[in-house]
PDB file with SEQRES, HELIX, SHEET and CRYST1 records, atoms N, CA, C and O in Angstrom:
SEQRES   1 A   75  MET GLY ILE THR GLY SER HIS SER GLY ASP ALA PRO VAL          
SEQRES   2 A   75  LEU PRO GLY LEU LEU ARG GLN ILE LEU ALA HIS GLU GLN          
SEQRES   3 A   75  ILE GLY GLY VAL THR CYS ASP SER ARG LYS CYS CYS ASP          
SEQRES   4 A   75  ALA ASN ALA ASP ARG SER ALA ARG THR VAL ILE SER SER          
SEQRES   5 A   75  CYS LYS ASN ALA LYS PRO TRP LYS THR VAL THR ALA GLY          
SEQRES   6 A   75  VAL VAL ALA GLY ASN GLU HIS GLY GLY HIS                      
HELIX    1 AA1 LEU A   14  GLN A   20  1                                   7    
HELIX    2 AA2 ARG A   35  ASP A   43  1                                   9    
HELIX    3 AA3 ALA A   64  GLU A   71  1                                   8    
SHEET    1 AA1 2 GLY A  29  THR A  31  0                                        
SHEET    2 AA1 2 ARG A  47  VAL A  49  1                                        
CRYST1    1.000    1.000    1.000  90.00  90.00  90.00 P 1           1          
ATOM      1  N   MET A   1       0.770  -1.158   0.005  1.00  0.00           N  
ATOM      2  CA  MET A   1       0.046   0.027   0.020  1.00  0.00           C  
ATOM      3  C   MET A   1       0.897   1.166  -0.038  1.00  0.00           C  
ATOM      4  O   MET A   1       2.121   1.064   0.038  1.00  0.00           O  
ATOM      5  N   GLY A   2       0.198   2.425  -0.192  1.00  0.00           N  
ATOM      6  CA  GLY A   2       0.948   3.601  -0.116  1.00  0.00           C  
ATOM      7  C   GLY A   2       0.122   4.739   0.047  1.00  0.00           C  
ATOM      8  O   GLY A   2      -1.093   4.632  -0.116  1.00  0.00           O  
ATOM      9  N   ILE A   3       0.704   5.931   0.382  1.00  0.00           N  
ATOM     10  CA  ILE A   3      -0.061   7.161   0.724  1.00  0.00           C  
ATOM     11  C   ILE A   3       0.679   8.231  -0.129  1.00  0.00           C  
ATOM     12  O   ILE A   3       1.907   8.300  -0.180  1.00  0.00           O  
ATOM     13  N   THR A   4      -0.177   9.068  -0.800  1.00  0.00           N  
ATOM     14  CA  THR A   4       0.337  10.073  -1.613  1.00  0.00           C  
ATOM     15  C   THR A   4       0.093  11.401  -0.856  1.00  0.00           C  
ATOM     16  O   THR A   4      -0.958  11.667  -0.273  1.00  0.00           O  
ATOM     17  N   GLY A   5       1.186  12.211  -0.927  1.00  0.00           N  
ATOM     18  CA  GLY A   5       1.020  13.588  -0.146  1.00  0.00           C  
ATOM     19  C   GLY A   5       0.262  14.571  -0.983  1.00  0.00           C  
ATOM     20  O   GLY A   5      -0.299  14.234  -2.026  1.00  0.00           O  
ATOM     21  N   SER A   6       0.255  15.823  -0.498  1.00  0.00           N  
ATOM     22  CA  SER A   6      -0.522  16.847  -1.234  1.00  0.00           C  
ATOM     23  C   SER A   6       0.218  17.343  -2.394  1.00  0.00           C  
ATOM     24  O   SER A   6      -0.340  18.090  -3.197  1.00  0.00           O  
ATOM     25  N   HIS A   7       1.495  16.963  -2.545  1.00  0.00           N  
ATOM     26  CA  HIS A   7       2.338  17.334  -3.702  1.00  0.00           C  
ATOM     27  C   HIS A   7       2.130  16.451  -4.914  1.00  0.00           C  
ATOM     28  O   HIS A   7       2.525  16.826  -6.019  1.00  0.00           O  
ATOM     29  N   SER A   8       1.516  15.275  -4.738  1.00  0.00           N  
ATOM     30  CA  SER A   8       1.337  14.385  -5.898  1.00  0.00           C  
ATOM     31  C   SER A   8      -0.094  13.796  -5.831  1.00  0.00           C  
ATOM     32  O   SER A   8      -0.760  13.820  -4.797  1.00  0.00           O  
ATOM     33  N   GLY A   9      -0.490  13.306  -6.913  1.00  0.00           N  
ATOM     34  CA  GLY A   9      -1.862  12.680  -7.021  1.00  0.00           C  
ATOM     35  C   GLY A   9      -1.876  11.205  -6.894  1.00  0.00           C  
ATOM     36  O   GLY A   9      -0.831  10.563  -6.796  1.00  0.00           O  
ATOM     37  N   ASP A  10      -3.012  10.682  -6.894  1.00  0.00           N  
ATOM     38  CA  ASP A  10      -3.123   9.203  -6.665  1.00  0.00           C  
ATOM     39  C   ASP A  10      -3.073   8.471  -8.036  1.00  0.00           C  
ATOM     40  O   ASP A  10      -2.761   7.280  -8.049  1.00  0.00           O  
ATOM     41  N   ALA A  11      -3.343   9.074  -9.102  1.00  0.00           N  
ATOM     42  CA  ALA A  11      -3.352   8.389 -10.472  1.00  0.00           C  
ATOM     43  C   ALA A  11      -2.031   7.704 -10.741  1.00  0.00           C  
ATOM     44  O   ALA A  11      -2.048   6.580 -11.241  1.00  0.00           O  
ATOM     45  N   PRO A  12      -0.923   8.280 -10.456  1.00  0.00           N  
ATOM     46  CA  PRO A  12       0.380   7.596 -10.837  1.00  0.00           C  
ATOM     47  C   PRO A  12       0.595   6.264 -10.116  1.00  0.00           C  
ATOM     48  O   PRO A  12       1.162   5.332 -10.686  1.00  0.00           O  
ATOM     49  N   VAL A  13       0.123   6.171  -8.809  1.00  0.00           N  
ATOM     50  CA  VAL A  13       0.342   5.043  -8.094  1.00  0.00           C  
ATOM     51  C   VAL A  13      -0.721   3.982  -8.049  1.00  0.00           C  
ATOM     52  O   VAL A  13      -0.433   2.824  -7.746  1.00  0.00           O  
ATOM     53  N   LEU A  14      -2.024   4.380  -8.364  1.00  0.00           N  
ATOM     54  CA  LEU A  14      -3.081   3.394  -8.317  1.00  0.00           C  
ATOM     55  C   LEU A  14      -2.824   2.088  -9.050  1.00  0.00           C  
ATOM     56  O   LEU A  14      -2.977   1.018  -8.461  1.00  0.00           O  
ATOM     57  N   PRO A  15      -2.413   2.150 -10.403  1.00  0.00           N  
ATOM     58  CA  PRO A  15      -2.201   0.773 -11.066  1.00  0.00           C  
ATOM     59  C   PRO A  15      -1.323  -0.112 -10.273  1.00  0.00           C  
ATOM     60  O   PRO A  15      -1.616  -1.302 -10.154  1.00  0.00           O  
ATOM     61  N   GLY A  16      -0.250   0.392  -9.715  1.00  0.00           N  
ATOM     62  CA  GLY A  16       0.759  -0.434  -8.987  1.00  0.00           C  
ATOM     63  C   GLY A  16      -0.003  -1.043  -7.720  1.00  0.00           C  
ATOM     64  O   GLY A  16       0.155  -2.221  -7.401  1.00  0.00           O  
ATOM     65  N   LEU A  17      -0.821  -0.187  -7.030  1.00  0.00           N  
ATOM     66  CA  LEU A  17      -1.484  -0.605  -5.835  1.00  0.00           C  
ATOM     67  C   LEU A  17      -2.398  -1.721  -6.178  1.00  0.00           C  
ATOM     68  O   LEU A  17      -2.460  -2.706  -5.442  1.00  0.00           O  
ATOM     69  N   LEU A  18      -3.130  -1.619  -7.287  1.00  0.00           N  
ATOM     70  CA  LEU A  18      -4.062  -2.590  -7.649  1.00  0.00           C  
ATOM     71  C   LEU A  18      -3.346  -3.901  -8.021  1.00  0.00           C  
ATOM     72  O   LEU A  18      -3.873  -4.980  -7.749  1.00  0.00           O  
ATOM     73  N   ARG A  19      -2.199  -3.827  -8.617  1.00  0.00           N  
ATOM     74  CA  ARG A  19      -1.343  -5.037  -8.889  1.00  0.00           C  
ATOM     75  C   ARG A  19      -0.882  -5.857  -7.614  1.00  0.00           C  
ATOM     76  O   ARG A  19      -0.567  -7.047  -7.657  1.00  0.00           O  
ATOM     77  N   GLN A  20      -0.881  -5.144  -6.579  1.00  0.00           N  
ATOM     78  CA  GLN A  20      -0.620  -5.766  -5.287  1.00  0.00           C  
ATOM     79  C   GLN A  20      -1.686  -6.697  -4.782  1.00  0.00           C  
ATOM     80  O   GLN A  20      -1.409  -7.630  -4.028  1.00  0.00           O  
ATOM     81  N   ILE A  21      -2.925  -6.441  -5.206  1.00  0.00           N  
ATOM     82  CA  ILE A  21      -3.985  -7.358  -4.812  1.00  0.00           C  
ATOM     83  C   ILE A  21      -4.014  -8.534  -5.767  1.00  0.00           C  
ATOM     84  O   ILE A  21      -3.957  -8.364  -6.985  1.00  0.00           O  
ATOM     85  N   LEU A  22      -4.104  -9.715  -5.208  1.00  0.00           N  
ATOM     86  CA  LEU A  22      -3.993 -10.949  -5.989  1.00  0.00           C  
ATOM     87  C   LEU A  22      -5.097 -11.010  -6.933  1.00  0.00           C  
ATOM     88  O   LEU A  22      -6.196 -10.519  -6.673  1.00  0.00           O  
ATOM     89  N   ALA A  23      -4.833 -11.591  -8.002  1.00  0.00           N  
ATOM     90  CA  ALA A  23      -5.669 -11.656  -9.206  1.00  0.00           C  
ATOM     91  C   ALA A  23      -7.062 -12.256  -8.917  1.00  0.00           C  
ATOM     92  O   ALA A  23      -8.081 -11.791  -9.429  1.00  0.00           O  
ATOM     93  N   HIS A  24      -7.061 -13.296  -8.084  1.00  0.00           N  
ATOM     94  CA  HIS A  24      -8.257 -13.941  -7.672  1.00  0.00           C  
ATOM     95  C   HIS A  24      -9.157 -13.221  -6.605  1.00  0.00           C  
ATOM     96  O   HIS A  24     -10.281 -13.632  -6.318  1.00  0.00           O  
ATOM     97  N   GLU A  25      -8.563 -12.090  -6.028  1.00  0.00           N  
ATOM     98  CA  GLU A  25      -9.317 -11.310  -5.076  1.00  0.00           C  
ATOM     99  C   GLU A  25     -10.191 -10.248  -5.773  1.00  0.00           C  
ATOM    100  O   GLU A  25      -9.777  -9.540  -6.690  1.00  0.00           O  
ATOM    101  N   GLN A  26     -11.373 -10.202  -5.284  1.00  0.00           N  
ATOM    102  CA  GLN A  26     -12.351  -9.252  -5.833  1.00  0.00           C  
ATOM    103  C   GLN A  26     -12.151  -7.905  -5.228  1.00  0.00           C  
ATOM    104  O   GLN A  26     -11.964  -7.766  -4.020  1.00  0.00           O  
ATOM    105  N   ILE A  27     -12.192  -6.865  -6.115  1.00  0.00           N  
ATOM    106  CA  ILE A  27     -12.082  -5.516  -5.635  1.00  0.00           C  
ATOM    107  C   ILE A  27     -13.498  -4.869  -5.721  1.00  0.00           C  
ATOM    108  O   ILE A  27     -14.086  -4.793  -6.800  1.00  0.00           O  
ATOM    109  N   GLY A  28     -14.033  -4.401  -4.543  1.00  0.00           N  
ATOM    110  CA  GLY A  28     -15.315  -3.853  -4.640  1.00  0.00           C  
ATOM    111  C   GLY A  28     -15.547  -2.596  -5.413  1.00  0.00           C  
ATOM    112  O   GLY A  28     -16.454  -2.504  -6.241  1.00  0.00           O  
ATOM    113  N   GLY A  29     -14.723  -1.638  -5.135  1.00  0.00           N  
ATOM    114  CA  GLY A  29     -14.884  -0.357  -5.789  1.00  0.00           C  
ATOM    115  C   GLY A  29     -13.583   0.600  -5.457  1.00  0.00           C  
ATOM    116  O   GLY A  29     -12.977   0.504  -4.389  1.00  0.00           O  
ATOM    117  N   VAL A  30     -13.270   1.414  -6.361  1.00  0.00           N  
ATOM    118  CA  VAL A  30     -12.177   2.350  -6.260  1.00  0.00           C  
ATOM    119  C   VAL A  30     -12.605   3.752  -6.629  1.00  0.00           C  
ATOM    120  O   VAL A  30     -13.244   3.923  -7.667  1.00  0.00           O  
ATOM    121  N   THR A  31     -12.279   4.810  -5.807  1.00  0.00           N  
ATOM    122  CA  THR A  31     -12.645   6.037  -6.213  1.00  0.00           C  
ATOM    123  C   THR A  31     -11.503   6.644  -7.056  1.00  0.00           C  
ATOM    124  O   THR A  31     -10.319   6.539  -6.739  1.00  0.00           O  
ATOM    125  N   CYS A  32     -11.950   7.288  -8.153  1.00  0.00           N  
ATOM    126  CA  CYS A  32     -10.948   7.890  -9.010  1.00  0.00           C  
ATOM    127  C   CYS A  32     -11.574   9.023  -9.800  1.00  0.00           C  
ATOM    128  O   CYS A  32     -12.789   9.219  -9.816  1.00  0.00           O  
ATOM    129  N   ASP A  33     -10.699   9.750 -10.449  1.00  0.00           N  
ATOM    130  CA  ASP A  33     -11.223  11.004 -11.168  1.00  0.00           C  
ATOM    131  C   ASP A  33     -10.194  11.190 -12.322  1.00  0.00           C  
ATOM    132  O   ASP A  33     -10.008  12.311 -12.794  1.00  0.00           O  
ATOM    133  N   SER A  34      -9.530  10.104 -12.774  1.00  0.00           N  
ATOM    134  CA  SER A  34      -8.625  10.171 -13.951  1.00  0.00           C  
ATOM    135  C   SER A  34      -8.820   9.062 -14.884  1.00  0.00           C  
ATOM    136  O   SER A  34      -9.272   7.989 -14.483  1.00  0.00           O  
ATOM    137  N   ARG A  35      -8.485   9.272 -16.183  1.00  0.00           N  
ATOM    138  CA  ARG A  35      -8.455   8.224 -17.101  1.00  0.00           C  
ATOM    139  C   ARG A  35      -7.671   7.021 -16.645  1.00  0.00           C  
ATOM    140  O   ARG A  35      -8.170   5.896 -16.661  1.00  0.00           O  
ATOM    141  N   LYS A  36      -6.407   7.268 -16.227  1.00  0.00           N  
ATOM    142  CA  LYS A  36      -5.584   6.196 -15.851  1.00  0.00           C  
ATOM    143  C   LYS A  36      -6.137   5.422 -14.746  1.00  0.00           C  
ATOM    144  O   LYS A  36      -6.140   4.192 -14.791  1.00  0.00           O  
ATOM    145  N   CYS A  37      -6.619   6.092 -13.730  1.00  0.00           N  
ATOM    146  CA  CYS A  37      -7.249   5.258 -12.570  1.00  0.00           C  
ATOM    147  C   CYS A  37      -8.488   4.448 -13.071  1.00  0.00           C  
ATOM    148  O   CYS A  37      -8.638   3.278 -12.716  1.00  0.00           O  
ATOM    149  N   CYS A  38      -9.374   5.077 -13.899  1.00  0.00           N  
ATOM    150  CA  CYS A  38     -10.528   4.382 -14.342  1.00  0.00           C  
ATOM    151  C   CYS A  38     -10.114   3.152 -15.243  1.00  0.00           C  
ATOM    152  O   CYS A  38     -10.733   2.089 -15.188  1.00  0.00           O  
ATOM    153  N   ASP A  39      -9.110   3.342 -16.014  1.00  0.00           N  
ATOM    154  CA  ASP A  39      -8.618   2.163 -16.970  1.00  0.00           C  
ATOM    155  C   ASP A  39      -8.036   1.121 -15.972  1.00  0.00           C  
ATOM    156  O   ASP A  39      -8.309  -0.069 -16.135  1.00  0.00           O  
ATOM    157  N   ALA A  40      -7.286   1.505 -14.998  1.00  0.00           N  
ATOM    158  CA  ALA A  40      -6.713   0.448 -14.046  1.00  0.00           C  
ATOM    159  C   ALA A  40      -7.867  -0.281 -13.279  1.00  0.00           C  
ATOM    160  O   ALA A  40      -7.733  -1.472 -12.998  1.00  0.00           O  
ATOM    161  N   ASN A  41      -8.950   0.379 -12.949  1.00  0.00           N  
ATOM    162  CA  ASN A  41     -10.024  -0.277 -12.315  1.00  0.00           C  
ATOM    163  C   ASN A  41     -10.659  -1.190 -13.221  1.00  0.00           C  
ATOM    164  O   ASN A  41     -11.038  -2.286 -12.809  1.00  0.00           O  
ATOM    165  N   ALA A  42     -10.821  -0.825 -14.480  1.00  0.00           N  
ATOM    166  CA  ALA A  42     -11.474  -1.713 -15.415  1.00  0.00           C  
ATOM    167  C   ALA A  42     -10.588  -2.929 -15.723  1.00  0.00           C  
ATOM    168  O   ALA A  42     -11.116  -4.029 -15.883  1.00  0.00           O  
ATOM    169  N   ASP A  43      -9.409  -2.785 -15.803  1.00  0.00           N  
ATOM    170  CA  ASP A  43      -8.401  -3.904 -15.969  1.00  0.00           C  
ATOM    171  C   ASP A  43      -8.579  -4.968 -14.892  1.00  0.00           C  
ATOM    172  O   ASP A  43      -8.411  -6.157 -15.161  1.00  0.00           O  
ATOM    173  N   ARG A  44      -8.915  -4.551 -13.687  1.00  0.00           N  
ATOM    174  CA  ARG A  44      -9.092  -5.427 -12.558  1.00  0.00           C  
ATOM    175  C   ARG A  44     -10.631  -5.740 -12.333  1.00  0.00           C  
ATOM    176  O   ARG A  44     -10.983  -6.380 -11.342  1.00  0.00           O  
ATOM    177  N   SER A  45     -11.461  -5.316 -13.190  1.00  0.00           N  
ATOM    178  CA  SER A  45     -12.876  -5.434 -13.033  1.00  0.00           C  
ATOM    179  C   SER A  45     -13.407  -4.797 -11.783  1.00  0.00           C  
ATOM    180  O   SER A  45     -14.383  -5.304 -11.230  1.00  0.00           O  
ATOM    181  N   ALA A  46     -12.845  -3.740 -11.305  1.00  0.00           N  
ATOM    182  CA  ALA A  46     -13.268  -3.028 -10.029  1.00  0.00           C  
ATOM    183  C   ALA A  46     -14.353  -2.014 -10.527  1.00  0.00           C  
ATOM    184  O   ALA A  46     -14.315  -1.452 -11.621  1.00  0.00           O  
ATOM    185  N   ARG A  47     -15.191  -1.879  -9.708  1.00  0.00           N  
ATOM    186  CA  ARG A  47     -16.291  -0.806  -9.863  1.00  0.00           C  
ATOM    187  C   ARG A  47     -15.547   0.563  -9.632  1.00  0.00           C  
ATOM    188  O   ARG A  47     -14.757   0.713  -8.700  1.00  0.00           O  
ATOM    189  N   THR A  48     -15.850   1.549 -10.540  1.00  0.00           N  
ATOM    190  CA  THR A  48     -15.292   2.840 -10.445  1.00  0.00           C  
ATOM    191  C   THR A  48     -16.332   3.707  -9.741  1.00  0.00           C  
ATOM    192  O   THR A  48     -17.493   3.747 -10.148  1.00  0.00           O  
ATOM    193  N   VAL A  49     -15.890   4.435  -8.633  1.00  0.00           N  
ATOM    194  CA  VAL A  49     -16.675   5.313  -7.889  1.00  0.00           C  
ATOM    195  C   VAL A  49     -16.222   6.697  -8.152  1.00  0.00           C  
ATOM    196  O   VAL A  49     -15.082   7.040  -7.837  1.00  0.00           O  
ATOM    197  N   ILE A  50     -17.099   7.550  -8.741  1.00  0.00           N  
ATOM    198  CA  ILE A  50     -16.644   8.868  -8.982  1.00  0.00           C  
ATOM    199  C   ILE A  50     -17.487   9.918  -8.469  1.00  0.00           C  
ATOM    200  O   ILE A  50     -18.710   9.778  -8.514  1.00  0.00           O  
ATOM    201  N   SER A  51     -16.907  11.065  -7.935  1.00  0.00           N  
ATOM    202  CA  SER A  51     -17.616  12.138  -7.493  1.00  0.00           C  
ATOM    203  C   SER A  51     -17.480  13.161  -8.589  1.00  0.00           C  
ATOM    204  O   SER A  51     -16.425  13.771  -8.764  1.00  0.00           O  
ATOM    205  N   SER A  52     -18.566  13.345  -9.335  1.00  0.00           N  
ATOM    206  CA  SER A  52     -18.395  14.346 -10.522  1.00  0.00           C  
ATOM    207  C   SER A  52     -18.635  15.728  -9.982  1.00  0.00           C  
ATOM    208  O   SER A  52     -19.382  16.011  -9.046  1.00  0.00           O  
ATOM    209  N   CYS A  53     -17.861  16.596 -10.735  1.00  0.00           N  
ATOM    210  CA  CYS A  53     -18.040  18.050 -10.605  1.00  0.00           C  
ATOM    211  C   CYS A  53     -19.351  18.515 -11.247  1.00  0.00           C  
ATOM    212  O   CYS A  53     -19.877  17.867 -12.153  1.00  0.00           O  
ATOM    213  N   LYS A  54     -19.839  19.586 -10.789  1.00  0.00           N  
ATOM    214  CA  LYS A  54     -21.131  20.204 -11.476  1.00  0.00           C  
ATOM    215  C   LYS A  54     -20.838  20.548 -12.883  1.00  0.00           C  
ATOM    216  O   LYS A  54     -21.786  20.562 -13.668  1.00  0.00           O  
ATOM    217  N   ASN A  55     -19.648  20.827 -13.305  1.00  0.00           N  
ATOM    218  CA  ASN A  55     -19.313  21.129 -14.661  1.00  0.00           C  
ATOM    219  C   ASN A  55     -18.597  20.037 -15.459  1.00  0.00           C  
ATOM    220  O   ASN A  55     -17.869  20.306 -16.415  1.00  0.00           O  
ATOM    221  N   ALA A  56     -18.828  18.813 -15.034  1.00  0.00           N  
ATOM    222  CA  ALA A  56     -18.232  17.631 -15.576  1.00  0.00           C  
ATOM    223  C   ALA A  56     -18.719  17.360 -17.084  1.00  0.00           C  
ATOM    224  O   ALA A  56     -19.863  17.577 -17.485  1.00  0.00           O  
ATOM    225  N   LYS A  57     -17.727  16.881 -17.804  1.00  0.00           N  
ATOM    226  CA  LYS A  57     -18.068  16.623 -19.244  1.00  0.00           C  
ATOM    227  C   LYS A  57     -17.543  15.172 -19.516  1.00  0.00           C  
ATOM    228  O   LYS A  57     -16.508  14.767 -18.987  1.00  0.00           O  
ATOM    229  N   PRO A  58     -18.251  14.458 -20.307  1.00  0.00           N  
ATOM    230  CA  PRO A  58     -17.827  13.058 -20.704  1.00  0.00           C  
ATOM    231  C   PRO A  58     -16.439  13.000 -21.546  1.00  0.00           C  
ATOM    232  O   PRO A  58     -16.194  13.801 -22.448  1.00  0.00           O  
ATOM    233  N   TRP A  59     -15.676  12.097 -21.199  1.00  0.00           N  
ATOM    234  CA  TRP A  59     -14.383  11.967 -21.939  1.00  0.00           C  
ATOM    235  C   TRP A  59     -14.778  11.428 -23.200  1.00  0.00           C  
ATOM    236  O   TRP A  59     -15.740  10.663 -23.271  1.00  0.00           O  
ATOM    237  N   LYS A  60     -14.061  11.792 -24.281  1.00  0.00           N  
ATOM    238  CA  LYS A  60     -14.139  11.315 -25.674  1.00  0.00           C  
ATOM    239  C   LYS A  60     -13.390  10.026 -25.937  1.00  0.00           C  
ATOM    240  O   LYS A  60     -13.889   9.202 -26.703  1.00  0.00           O  
ATOM    241  N   THR A  61     -12.282   9.809 -25.381  1.00  0.00           N  
ATOM    242  CA  THR A  61     -11.533   8.600 -25.730  1.00  0.00           C  
ATOM    243  C   THR A  61     -12.350   7.437 -25.138  1.00  0.00           C  
ATOM    244  O   THR A  61     -12.971   7.517 -24.078  1.00  0.00           O  
ATOM    245  N   VAL A  62     -12.286   6.322 -25.946  1.00  0.00           N  
ATOM    246  CA  VAL A  62     -13.079   5.163 -25.492  1.00  0.00           C  
ATOM    247  C   VAL A  62     -12.237   3.967 -25.023  1.00  0.00           C  
ATOM    248  O   VAL A  62     -11.667   3.243 -25.840  1.00  0.00           O  
ATOM    249  N   THR A  63     -12.170   3.779 -23.771  1.00  0.00           N  
ATOM    250  CA  THR A  63     -11.662   2.610 -23.104  1.00  0.00           C  
ATOM    251  C   THR A  63     -12.683   2.080 -22.092  1.00  0.00           C  
ATOM    252  O   THR A  63     -13.649   2.779 -21.785  1.00  0.00           O  
ATOM    253  N   ALA A  64     -12.513   0.981 -21.618  1.00  0.00           N  
ATOM    254  CA  ALA A  64     -13.420   0.373 -20.583  1.00  0.00           C  
ATOM    255  C   ALA A  64     -13.485   1.312 -19.333  1.00  0.00           C  
ATOM    256  O   ALA A  64     -14.564   1.437 -18.754  1.00  0.00           O  
ATOM    257  N   GLY A  65     -12.449   1.932 -18.923  1.00  0.00           N  
ATOM    258  CA  GLY A  65     -12.345   2.872 -17.826  1.00  0.00           C  
ATOM    259  C   GLY A  65     -13.181   4.087 -18.151  1.00  0.00           C  
ATOM    260  O   GLY A  65     -13.949   4.584 -17.327  1.00  0.00           O  
ATOM    261  N   VAL A  66     -13.013   4.550 -19.371  1.00  0.00           N  
ATOM    262  CA  VAL A  66     -13.614   5.818 -19.701  1.00  0.00           C  
ATOM    263  C   VAL A  66     -15.224   5.616 -19.814  1.00  0.00           C  
ATOM    264  O   VAL A  66     -16.004   6.488 -19.429  1.00  0.00           O  
ATOM    265  N   VAL A  67     -15.595   4.532 -20.312  1.00  0.00           N  
ATOM    266  CA  VAL A  67     -16.978   4.140 -20.458  1.00  0.00           C  
ATOM    267  C   VAL A  67     -17.591   4.124 -19.000  1.00  0.00           C  
ATOM    268  O   VAL A  67     -18.667   4.673 -18.764  1.00  0.00           O  
ATOM    269  N   ALA A  68     -16.925   3.532 -18.127  1.00  0.00           N  
ATOM    270  CA  ALA A  68     -17.414   3.422 -16.695  1.00  0.00           C  
ATOM    271  C   ALA A  68     -17.592   4.887 -16.060  1.00  0.00           C  
ATOM    272  O   ALA A  68     -18.595   5.260 -15.452  1.00  0.00           O  
ATOM    273  N   GLY A  69     -16.457   5.641 -16.305  1.00  0.00           N  
ATOM    274  CA  GLY A  69     -16.492   7.063 -15.791  1.00  0.00           C  
ATOM    275  C   GLY A  69     -17.572   7.899 -16.370  1.00  0.00           C  
ATOM    276  O   GLY A  69     -18.167   8.696 -15.645  1.00  0.00           O  
ATOM    277  N   ASN A  70     -17.885   7.763 -17.709  1.00  0.00           N  
ATOM    278  CA  ASN A  70     -18.886   8.559 -18.360  1.00  0.00           C  
ATOM    279  C   ASN A  70     -20.236   8.192 -17.815  1.00  0.00           C  
ATOM    280  O   ASN A  70     -21.085   9.070 -17.662  1.00  0.00           O  
ATOM    281  N   GLU A  71     -20.486   6.877 -17.501  1.00  0.00           N  
ATOM    282  CA  GLU A  71     -21.646   6.432 -17.048  1.00  0.00           C  
ATOM    283  C   GLU A  71     -22.070   7.226 -15.702  1.00  0.00           C  
ATOM    284  O   GLU A  71     -23.251   7.371 -15.387  1.00  0.00           O  
ATOM    285  N   HIS A  72     -21.040   7.699 -14.977  1.00  0.00           N  
ATOM    286  CA  HIS A  72     -21.334   8.395 -13.830  1.00  0.00           C  
ATOM    287  C   HIS A  72     -21.416   9.975 -13.960  1.00  0.00           C  
ATOM    288  O   HIS A  72     -21.429  10.729 -12.987  1.00  0.00           O  
ATOM    289  N   GLY A  73     -21.466  10.349 -15.188  1.00  0.00           N  
ATOM    290  CA  GLY A  73     -21.691  11.696 -15.492  1.00  0.00           C  
ATOM    291  C   GLY A  73     -20.338  12.575 -15.943  1.00  0.00           C  
ATOM    292  O   GLY A  73     -20.386  13.805 -15.972  1.00  0.00           O  
ATOM    293  N   GLY A  74     -19.332  11.955 -16.234  1.00  0.00           N  
ATOM    294  CA  GLY A  74     -18.142  12.615 -16.769  1.00  0.00           C  
ATOM    295  C   GLY A  74     -17.288  13.043 -15.634  1.00  0.00           C  
ATOM    296  O   GLY A  74     -17.524  12.717 -14.471  1.00  0.00           O  
ATOM    297  N   HIS A  75     -16.127  13.903 -16.064  1.00  0.00           N  
ATOM    298  CA  HIS A  75     -15.239  14.247 -15.194  1.00  0.00           C  
ATOM    299  C   HIS A  75     -14.941  15.755 -15.334  1.00  0.00           C  
ATOM    300  O   HIS A  75     -14.117  16.293 -14.594  1.00  0.00           O  
TER     301      HIS A  75                                                      
END                                                                             
């Protein structure tokens, strides 16, 4: 596991953290707000939990993670 400080975001470390969870272990949900995190969640079949901003817009790029994020109202 790891903790990020206020000087860095979670997106760069999330894929590595998810890889630490054994492949047969189910991941309930992961909060994220970036394409990289959404894609990492989708790669592990984890449910993406997103708190959308009031001015959120859907992402145009199509990946499994982006589709999940857009279903929650965009970013």
